[in-house]
TIMITI-15894 format. One record per residue (C-alpha): residue in three letters; x, y, z. Coordinates in steps of 0.05 Angstrom, whole numbers, plus 5000, padded with zeros to 4 digits. Layout:
ALAXYZ/...
***
This chain:
GLU499850014998/PRO502650714990/VAL505351095045/SER508751665070/VAL516351575086/THR521252035113/PRO524952405057/ARG531252145042/PRO536152374983/ILE536851914925/GLY541752014868/LYS543252694840/ILE541853284788/GLU547253324739/ARG547954044707/HIS550254024639/ASP547654734629/PRO547455364679/ALA540755484656/LEU538255014696/ASP538955414752/GLY533655834730/LEU528355284738/ILE531754854796/ALA535055134847/PRO542755004853/GLY542254624921/ALA536554234902/THR536153554914/ILE532352924892/GLU527852594956/VAL523551954960/VAL517652184997/ALA512751644992/GLU513650884967/GLY508550274957/PHE506650474888/VAL504750004829/TRP506050434768/SER506251234786/GLU508251784736/GLY506152464718/PRO508852854781/VAL507353574779/TRP508854114831/PHE503054504845/ARG505755154875/ASP500055404897/GLY497854794943/ALA504954674967/CYS503853994938/LEU506553484891/LEU501153164846/PHE502052454811/SER498651854789/ASP498751054808/ILE495850864750/PRO492650164765/ARG490250394828/ASN486350924784/THR488251424829/VAL491752194836/PHE495752194904/LYS497552904931/TRP503852914974/SER505453575016/GLU510753695076/LYS504953955120/GLY499953355103/GLY503952735080/LEU500752255031/GLU493552275015/PRO489252084955/TYR487552694911/LEU482652454859/VAL479751714865/PRO477551464807/SER482451934767/GLY480251814696/TYR479050964678/THR471150954685/GLY471150224683/ALA466650234623/GLY470949774584/PRO477849324586/ARG483849684586/ALA486949564517/THR493549714527/SER498449954589/ARG497850654551/THR490850784573/CYS490951524586/GLN488651694665/THR489252394676/ALA492053004646/VAL494953544692/THR496054244664/CYS498554884693/THR497855564665/PRO503056114685/PRO500456724721/THR499457264675/
***
C-alpha cells in the first residue's frame, strides 16, 4: 500500500547547462517522499497548493503529497471509468495542465 516516508535523498541532479539553475535551485536534491506504488507517473508540483500531484495508474488514483499533510488520495477514480477493458498499458488516465500567471 502507498505510504509516506521520511524524505530521503536519492541520486543527484547533473547540471550540463547553467540555465537549469533558473528552473531548479542550485542546492535542490532528489528525494523519495512516498513508496508502495504499482506504477506511478506524471509528477507535477502545484505551487499554490504547495504539493506534489502524481498518478498511480493501476490504482486509478491521483495522489497528493505535501510536507504538511504527507500522502493522501487526491482524485479517486482518476480517469478510468471501468466502462470497458483496458486495451493497453497506455490508457490515458488524467492530464494535469498548468497555466503560468499572467
